[in-house]
N, C-alpha and C positions, 0 to 999 in steps of 0.2 A: 553365269550372265545377267548383271543388270540394266537397266533402258532406263531413261533418263525423265522427271517429269519438271519444266518449269513451274519453278513457283507461285506464275499467274497463268496456271491452265487450269482449264475446266474439263474435268474428267468423265470419263465413261466408263460404271461398272456394272453386272448385270451381278447381284449380291446376295447373298443370306441375309438375315434379320442382323447380326452382331455387327453389321458395316454401319449401322443407323444410332448406335448409340452415342449422343451427344454431348460429353462431359468438359468439354473446357472452353472457357471464357478466352474468347480471344478478343474480347475487346481490353484487354490488358498487354496484349503484343501490339511492338510498331507492326507496320507493313510487312516489314522483310519478315521477319520472325512470324507474323499470321499466318501469310502461307505455308513459308518452311516449316516450322514444328508441326504445324495443323496435317500436314502432307504425311511427314512421321510418325504422328501421332494416330491418325486415319489409319495408315499402313500397319501400327500398330492391332489397332483396334479389330480388324478385319482378315487378323494371320495372314497379311499380307491378301494378293487379289485373285481372282480364276484364272486359269491356263491364260486365256484369250487377252487380259488386259493388264498385264503387269507396268510395274511403276517402281522407279527410284530418283535420288535426289541429284541435281545439279547446280550445283552455285550460281548464286544471279545476284544482282545490284539492281534489278530491273526499278523504276520507281512504281509509286504507288499509281500512277494512271495508266500504267501497261493495262493493254488490252488483251481479257480472256481469249483464249484459242483454243477450240476442243479438237483434241488428242486423244488419238486411241492406239496403246501399245502392242504391239501382236509378240514382244520378247517373252519367252519363257520365263517362268520362277521356280525356287523353291516350294514343297507345299508343306505346311507344316500338320504334325499330328492331327486327325478332327477332335474337335470336343466332344465329349464323352456325349453321348444318348440324348436326350431332354429326355426325362424320368416323368410321363404321362400320369401313369398310374399314382405314383405320389403327388403329385402335385393337385391331380382331381379330389383325391382323398383330403388333401388338407383343405382346399377351397371348399370342398364339402362340408367339412366340420365345419368351420370358421361361416359360412354364410349358415348354417345352422344356429348354433350362437349368435350370429346376428339378428336373426331374424327373433331371437327371445328376446333381444334388448328392446326394452321399450322407451327410453328415454337416449339423447343424443350422448349423454356422461355414460351409461354403459354399454352403449356401442365403442365410446373409446376406451374404456378398462377392456373391452372382447378384444378390439383387434390391436391393442398394446400388446396381448398378451401373444399372439401370434411370431412366430417364431422369424420370419422375414422382416417384419416391422422390427421386432426388437434388436434383432444385428444391426440394420440399417442405420436405425437412431442412434446406437448406443457404440456402435466403432467408434476407434479411436483415429480413424480414417477420413471419416465423414465430418465434412466441414459444415451442413445444407444446415444442420439445427441454428449455428452461427447467420447464417445468408439469414434466416426466417426470422433472427432477432430483430433484422433491420427491415423486418416490413407487418405490417399490424393484421394477421389474421383472425377471422371470424374463429370458433369453436368448430362450426359446419367445414370451413373451409380448410382446417389442419386434418380436418377426418376425411376430408375428401384424399389428400395426401398420402396419408395414412391406406385408404387404400387402394389407391397406386401402388403404394408398395409392396403391400398385401396381396395385390394382384400380381405379381411377379415384374412387376414394370416399373422399378424402380429408375430405371436407366431414363424417365420421362424426364424426371427432376433431381438426378445425378446431376452434380455437376462441379467439375473438378478433382475427382477423387474416384478413387478404382476399388472395387472390393477385393478383400484380400485373396481371395479364393481364384478370382478369376485372371489375380496376378499369378500366382502360382502355375495356373493353366497355361501360359502364355510362358513364364520361364522354363517350361518342361517341355514348348514346342519350336526352339527357338533352332536354327540351321545356323552357320556357322557365318552365312551373309547376312540373316537378320540380329545374331546376335551384334554385329558392328551397329546396324542402324537403331536398333532399340536401345544400345547404351546412349549414341548420340540422342535417341528420340528422349530418353528418359533426364540426359543433362538439361536439356532446352526444358523438360517440364519443371524440373527444378528449381530454375532459374525466376526469381520471383523478380517481375519486372514492376510490380508496382512498388516493391520498395529500393530498387534501382540496383541490385545486387544478389546475391546467393542468399536464398531465404532458408524457410526450414520444409523444403520441399511440398510448398503445398501455394497456393495460386491466389491468395491475398483475398480468401471468397467473404470478408466481412459483408462487402455491400455488394448487390445489383444495381447496374445501367438503369434509366428510365426505361429503358429499353425492352431489358428484362423483364423488370416489375411488369409493364405491360403483358409481354407474352406469359407470363404467368398467373398473371391475372385472367387471361383469354382463357388458358387452361384450365382455371377454377371454373369459370361460366360454363364451359365445354363438360367439365366433371360433375357438375353441380345438373346441367341438366340430364345427362346419362345416369346419375343417382334416384332423381325422382321418376323419369319417365320408364327405367327398364325396373323400378322397384318392385315389380310384378314377377320379375325372375331372379331377385336379391340384391338388385344396384350392380354396380361395378364390380365389387366381387361374383355375381350370378352371371354377371354380362361375360367374366373373363371364363369361369367355369364352363359355361355353355360353349365357347370356342373352343374350347380345349375337348372337352366331352364330344363336339364334331367333328373336330380335328383329330383324335388318337386314332381313329380308324382307320383315314385313306396315312396317315403317317406309320403309325405301330404296326400296320397291314394286318390287322387283325380281323379281316373281313369276315362277312354273314353274307349267305345266301339272298337273293330277293326277295322271298317269303317271309326269309325271316325278320331282315329291314323292315317289310312292308307290317310285319304285324307287331312290331316296335313303334317304328311310326306312326302307327296309328290306334296305337294302345288297345289291342286286342287280340281275342284267339287262331284268329282266320281273315284272311282277305284275298278279293279278287277284283280285278280291274276290270271291265267291259267296253265295249267301244261305243258311246252312247249313239239314239239315233237324233232325238230333238225332233224340231218341227222345221222342214225345210222349206225357207221362205220361195225361195229363187223356182220349185215346181207345184208346192202350192198356195199359189198368187191369190187366190178368193182367201184363204185364212191370212196370211200375207195381208192384205187393204184391210181387213176387220180388226188383224189385231193393231195394223197401224191408226188406223182411226179409235179404237181404244187411248193407244198413246197421247193423239192429239186431243181429246176427250180427257184425260187424267194431266193434262198440262199443268191447271190449275193445284193441281194434289204433288206435282214433284219439282226436284230439287236437282240441283245438276252438281258432281264434286269431279274437279281435277286436282291428278297428285302431278305436280310440277315440281317437287322434291328432289328429283334425279340429277348428278353429276353429268350425265351426257357425255361421259369421255370419248366415246367412240365417234362422236359425231365430228370431233374436231373444232369447233365452232369459234372462232378467234375475233376480237373486236379489229378490223384494219387498220385502225390509226392508231391504238394503243398497242395492240397486240395481247390485252386480256385475252383468256378464258370466257365465253358466255354460254349459256344456260341454251338448254334447246327452245325452251319455250320465244327465245328472240330470238330465232333466226327467222332470216326475212324469206318468204315461201309464196310463190305466185302472187307477188306484190304487196306482202304483208306477215308479219309475223305469224310465227304458230297459234301464238295464244288469242290475236285477232283473227283467226279461222274458227277457233273451237265459239268462241262468241259470235261469229258472224253466222253459224250453224243453226248456233240456238237461235239468235234472232229471225231464221228462217224460220224454224216450228213455230216461234211466240205469233211471227207474221201469219202465217197458217190459221192458226186460232182464230186470230182474230176477224182475219173474212171469212169464217164461218161461221163463227157465233157473235160476231159483233162487239167483242170485250177486249179490251187490254189484258195484258197476263205478261209479268215479267218473272225471270225464274229465278230463283237465289242460287249463288253459285259457291260455292265453297271449295277453298283454291288451298292445297296444303303445298308449302315451299320448303327452302332450308335455304343454310348459309352456304353452301355451296355456289362459288363461283359468283359470288353477291344474287344469288339468285332471290333471296327476297325483295330486297332492295331494288333492284332492275325490275321485279315483277309490279311492284307498287307506284314505281315510278313513269313506268308504262302505262299501269292504267290510269293516273292523276294525268298523264299529259293526253287520255284521248278520252278524260273526263269521264272515264267511268262506262264509257263507252253508250254515255247516255241512257244509263239503268240507273243511275242512284248511288252513290258509297253504300247505304246501309244493303243493299240487296249485292254485296262482296262481303264473303267472312274469307281472313287469309290466315293459317295458322301455321308457323314454322316447325318443321319435324327438327331432330334433334340430329349433329352429325357424331358419327363413332368413330373410334380410331381402326386404321388399318392395320392387318397382321399379317406377321409373316406365316407362309406357309409351311415354314418347317417346325416351328414352334409354338404358334400362336403368340408371339413377342411384338407390342406395338412397333410400329415404322415411325421413325423419328426423322423430323428435316432438320432441324434444328434446334436448341436448348429451349424445352417448356411446348415443345411445337410437334403434338403426332400428326401423324398425316391424317388428317379426319377425310370420310367420307359421309354420303344419306344411307341410312340405313334401311331403307330398302320402303319400298310403295305399303308394305304391310304392317305396319305402325299407324296406318291413317283410320286405324280403328278405333283404338284406344287413346291417341294423339285426337283424335277428333272427339271426344270424352272427356278428356283432360281440360279441353281447350272450351266445353261447352256450344261445340258446334251442333250437335243432334238438337240439345234445347234449343238454339237457333231455327233450325230447319224447323221446329215444330212450333214456335212462334210466327212462322209465315204459313203453317199450317199444310206442311207436308209432310206425307206419309210415302215416300217411295223419292227413289234420285236415280239418274243411271250415271256411269263412273264409266269416264274414259281418257285415252292420253294423249298429252301434246302433238306427238310423234306421229301420232296414227292419224294421217289427212281426209282418208275416206269412209271414215266410219259414219257420219251420219247421211251416207247417200243412198238415196230412194226410201224403202221404208225400214230399214235396218234398226237404226235406235229406236223410231219410233216404234216398230213390233216388239222391240224385244221389253221396254216400259210398256206397253200395252198388254201384253200378257201378262207381265210381272203384278202391276195394278188391276188388273181385271179378275186375276185368279187370287190373288191376296198372297204369290209366291214369297219368299223370303232370300232367292236368291236366284239371278237370271245370268247367262252366258250369253253371247253371241259370238257365233263358231263359223269357222268355213272349212277348206281343205288345207293341209297342210302340206305347205313349201318344201322339200328336200332339201339343207345345207339350213335353212332359217334358224337362227336360235331365238325359239320357241316353243314353250310347254306344249301339252295336250290335255285337252278333255277328255274329262275318264266319267263311266258309272261304277262307283265302288259298290262292292257288296262285301259286310264284313260283319261276324262274328265278336260281339262286344265280351268285355271280360264278366257281364253280368248274366250273359246267356244267350240274350236279345242278337235280335240279327237289324242289322242298319245298311239302309240303302240312300244314294245320293249323287248329284253330280257334283264333281271336283276336279283339280288340276293338277298334272305334274311338272315340275318345271323341267325344262332340257337340263339342266344341270343336276339332277337327281335321277336321270335314267335309268346311269348303268347301275344304281341303287335298288332300281324297282326292277332289274333283270331285263328294261327295253334295251332292245340294241341300236344303237344312233346311226344304224346304216341307211343312206340315201334309197336303198331301191325299192322300186314300186312294190317290188315283193316284201318289203321287209313291215315288222310289227309295227312300225310306226304310221304305215301306210293307214291301216284301218282304224287310225283316231283322228278325231278334226282338232286342226288348232285351237289353242288357247291365244287371244289375243287382248287380255285386259279389258274388252269391253263390257260392265258389267249395268245390271240392273240391282238394286238393294231395299228392302226394305227396314228402315230407318229405325223402327225401335227394336229390330230385331240386330241390327248391326250393333246398336248402345248396348244392348244387355251383353254380349262378345266384349265390346269394348270394355266393359265396367267390370268385366272377369281380374281378380286380384290372382291372374295366374298365370301360367304359358299359355293359354289359351287368347287371351285379348293380343297375343300376338302369333299369329298364324302363319304354317309353311315356314318357320325358323330354317333357313339354308345356311350354310355357309363355303360361297364358292370360291375356290381356290384355284378356278380354271384361268383367270385372264391374270397379268401383269400389272403390278403396281407400278404408276411411275412418279418421281418428284425427285426434284433438285436438291440437296441437301445447303446445308451454310458454307461450305469448304469448295461449292459450286459443282461438284460432282452428281452427276445426271443416274438415277437409281432405274433399272425396272427387275422388279423384285415377285417373284412369287408369293402371293398373295389372296387376300381380300378383307371382306367383314361381314359380320354377322347383319342378313338381312332375314327378312321375312314379308310374305308375297302376299297382298291384298284378296287375290282372288280365292287362297284358300282358307278363307273365312267361313267357305261354304262347308269343310268338312264339320262343323257346328251345327248343321242344317238338316243332317238325316234323319230322314223317318226311321224308325225301329218299330218291328214286328217280333212276336214272342216266340216264331219259328221263320225257317228258310222260306223265299218266295221265287218260286221257279217264275221267271217271264212276267218280274215285276214292270208295270204298267208305270212307263216314266211320268203321265200327266198328272198322277195323282201323288207327287211327290211335292215337297215344298222349295226344291231346286229344278232349273229346268236350262235348255241350250234352246236357242233359233237359231239356224243354220244359214250361210245364203252364197252365193258365189263370192271369191273371194274377194277377187279386187271393190267388192261392194260393202267388205267389211273389214280390210286391214289393209294397208300399204304405209308405211312406214319408213318416216327419215331419221332415222335412228343412229347409221352411221356414214361418213364420209366414203365416197366413191374411191376408189386407188387408181392411183393413175394408170391408166393402162388396163385397171383391171376389167374382166371378162364379167362378171358378176354385177346385178343389179338390185339384189337384194337387201331389203331394209336400208337402200340411201336415196336419197331425193330426186337424183336420175329416176330411179325405179317405182316411186312414186309419180311423178310427175307423167310417167306413162302408163300409171292405172287411171291416173285422172283422164287421160287421152283415152283412155278403152272406154271409159263409161259414158263419155261425151261421145265415140262412134255410136256406143249402143241406146242411147238415149234419142240421139238425134237421125239415126240411120230409122229407126221406127216409125218417124216422122213422113217417111217419103222424102226426103233428103238424099241428095246421090253425094255420097262422101267417101274416098277412099278407107280400105283398112287400114288397120293400126299397123299390122307385122311384129315379125318378133322382137326379142331383146336386140338381138345382133343388129338387127336394120338400124336402130337409137344408138346401140354405140359404133356404131359406120357413119351413119348421117345425120343425125339428132331426130327429132320426133319428126312425124309426117305433115303434122300443123300443129297449131297453139289453138285450144279453146277452153276458156276459162266464163263459164256460164254459175252468176251469184244464186246460190242457194235459194231464195225469197223466189225465185222463178217456180218452185217445185215446194217443199223440199221431196216431195214425192215425184215421181217422175210422170203417174200418170196426171200431175195437174199441170205438169211442166211442156208436156207433151201437145199439151189443148193450146200450148201459145207459140208453137212451132208447125207449118205446115209447108210441104213442098221445096224446089230451092235446088240449091248445091253447095257443096265448099271443096273449093280445089287443093289439091294437095301445093304446100308450101303456102296454106293461107294461114292467118291471125284471126282469130272471133272473140271478143273479150264485149259481155252485157253486163254492167252493174247496176241493174235496173230490177224490179217486180214487175212493174205493168207494162208488160211490152210486147208486140204481136210480129210476128215474121212469116211470112207468106209468099211464099215463090221468089224467094232471094235467092241469087244466084255470086257466090262470093268467088273471087279471083285476086287476092291481096289480103288485106289487112282492111279492118272493119273494129272501130272501138267504139262503144257506147257508154258514156260514166254519167252517173249522176249523184247531187247531194242527196237529195232525199228518194232513198234509194225506196224504204217500205216505209217513210213518213217525214214527220217533220220534229226538230226540235223544239222543247218549250221548256221554262224556266219552272220549277217548281215553288212553292213554298220556302224553302229555304235557300232557294238561287242557283240550286243544281238543276244543271239541260237534262231534261227528261224525251227519249224519242215516244212520238205519239203515234201510232201503228195507222197507217192508213191515212190519215191525215197530210193533205197537200202532195201528193207523190208525183215525182217527175214520170212521162212518160212517153213511149216510142212506139211507131207502128212503121211497117216497111211492108209496104205489098208491091208486089211486080218490080222487082230493084234488082240492077246489075251493078255489083260493085269491082270495079278491074283497077287496079295497081300495081306497083311494085311490090309494093310487103316489105317483108324483112328481109334483111342482108343476108342469106342463111348462110355463104361463102366468110361471114365476122368470124373473127375467131376471140373476138369479148362478148359474144353471146353466151349468158348463162341461161338455159331454157327454164329450169325451176324456180328461179327466181323471178321468172318473168322480166327480164333484164336484156333487150334486144337490142339491135340495129336495124332503124327502118329503112329503107330509099322511100317509100310513100306509106301512108297509110288517109283514111278515110277515119277520122274522130268529130265524135258527137260528144260536146257536153253542156249538159243539161243542171241551170246553176236551179234551186228552191222547188217551184212546182212549174218548171218550166214543162214544153213539152216538144217533141217534133216526128213529123210525119212525111215520106216521102214516098212517093205512089207511081209509079210506071213510068220512070227514069234511067237510065244510065249515068251513075256518079264515079267518072273515069278520073286517075292521078290523084294529086295530094289535095285534104280537105279538111279545115276544121271549122264545122259548127257549132257557134259559143251560144247559147239561148240562154236569156237575161230572165230573172226568176219574174214570173208573170206571164208570162207569151208562151205564145205556141208557133214554129217555123213551120212552115210546108213548103216541101221541092214539088214542082212538078215538071213536067216535060213543057220544052219550048222550043219553038223554034227559031236558029238554034241555039242545044245546049237545054238549060233548066230556068226556071222561075224559082226565085223564092218569093215567098209571102210572111212575114213578120207580124203578127195579131194578136191586143193584149186580150188574155184570158179575160169573159165577162166575168164578173163580182160575183154571179149565181153559181159559177162556177170554178171557182179558184179555189174550194174547198175538197171538191171532188173531180174535178177536172172533167176535160169535152166528154170523156169517157173513160170506162173502168172494167174490170174483166169482176163480174158478181160470181161467188164462190157455192154451190149447195151440194147440199148430200144426197146421192140416189142410192139407198142402202147402204152398202160398205164402200162407194166410191165418191169419189169428188167431183162434180162437172163443173164445166165455167161457162158462162156466157158473157158476150160483150154489150155492154151497155153503154147506148152512145146518149148525149144528152147534147 
């Protein structure tokens, strides 16, 4: 039975890697033959399709303007005899030999001679059916570019550059697998393919491949740039050849079924005779609060010696974030969350710590920020544009270093073949955040930090919106700096079902006979290899281990040493995650969802380079003497990520923007309920899914960021269910405020004012001309948020309000309200240089707008004075 495909149909297929070879120039066909013949040729290369999606041809004379319609057929089709299994052992042996020979070739000319002798390269370029050599004659390629082309062929990926020809052995494979139905289809496909559309009639069986179009040349040049980046960056494992060899070595075990037990896997992966993993204890900040306070102070004191590192290069495909106007896929850093992009949230948290440093020590401290980007979803360009638009956040362009990670080809889980969306265009993804150490070394980032006088750095991912809550990040950095550690993890309890790894304490006997100990991480994709059951039960082995959150402290000199290694150790935690589907649309308009992955490495596994060694086994080793460490805190103060889109009607909030908002709300409850403010408890996830959050509370981190600081600015009062509170300034005081509705206080000078430096760049001057708000014995009553509105998106802080009290403070403006009831809709906008006082009157309220005295314009009429009291920060209100 045959089913039909319109020549203007966009097809959906779930296919193997052979579905993606792009070997036919569609530019030589008319519109009708473009769709008709490409459909047949695609079927021929696919050995048709899976049982769930079959297709055949229906004649059509539709115009070129016909619309694409998505159709999925369920008609049964015949199956061809499966292709012979891929010989992993033979291919790995060939690539190992080639890699070894290339490593000994000291010049590009010698590398050419070596790779020309490879059997695949020789067969490809000497084949009588190969027209690619003539194609290359129309393009001026440099010697290194030609070498890259040869590397692709030698790696077994000639389909990436093949164009309008078939390998003879593949032709024979198709011939032997034809059914009677396919014979008719293939005959027609061959007839169409043999037409020389360039010459206008029957040709010599080839496609007139002597020239490429401008678009095809641009695609080839882009491919060469990608290959050049791969060859240079992965030089530590043998460039393109080593990259493919590593993929096949990692893939062979799962595909061939030649599995090893977990103990053997651990030994081989860690290059040791014996290895055990133990559940680490770390320092529990939630229980040892005095130590947490001391560690946080170490972190504040050490701020002038700290940098910040953001790995923002990930594709964030699970988030499904698209531009509502253009439909373009967007990177996670651009996600509007709680009123600002995720990247702005990271910088805001950092500035809050710098403001705390200023308030304690009276000195301006600007932390240098290194951001790893990528070309995925125009990530690099978008992040640069955002930073420029926001004038580099008032920090100066020189305090940022952006460096772009290379993209790598996605591969089929079947045989490691590169997936291709169209001619010269492999499907590419970022190669994991673990490339950050080698890339930082290659791009001079470590030297840049050194020029800024930095010794350590905190590392944080953009999707984690709670990492800077209370003392977590400061304590992590403080312990690392104070005790001269090489690497530290911020950890917490692991949530069942979350796609996250675990932190472990590794004990191993090295090949040398020495015993090594250190904190490390095992990614969730590797659990089965280490014999760790992925059961979600609280009694499972996983429940014993804390979660890896990818919040790190790193000693920059130690990380630089690892990044400089000219071997695999500079790419820590190499993994091949083939548990996800790779989705893309090819140039035939066919949507693919392919079981595959890409070679990735994990930044946190740099820890494996920092184990402490001893001549004999240590029973009950003391964690505090190791060069690596871990701090532990309540989960919602450590990690809650906006990593993936919440499914429509889905019951899980794990790692979704909604789930992260719920944790922010719970943190607000923990913070404010301690201040004798009556506030309803948040409740469980099911309450949120049924009715949304109980209230919305967004507090600027500069109010703290340590909770012991924030709590001295709030005293008494109440917040009713269904209320909204947003405070966007640092100099704020709340005493006995009763909120039932919406109250928003926003300021231009949240932590200081902008000044212009010598080069004309705006710079934020902390503590200078800050806006201020003081509320005492105030009742705020209004209708607030329309909780019934279907347009509310709570995690974006995009809500419809019936009424609201809003205070807008320009420049160093001040707002004070005492002993009043503010009922209904109000907007109080205070100009720069003025103080607005609201007091009770009969009837209603009285407004007094007065200019701030010249002598008080810089400091304000009052301010919070921060003082150290042992390991604690005490606040005193100073009124002038």
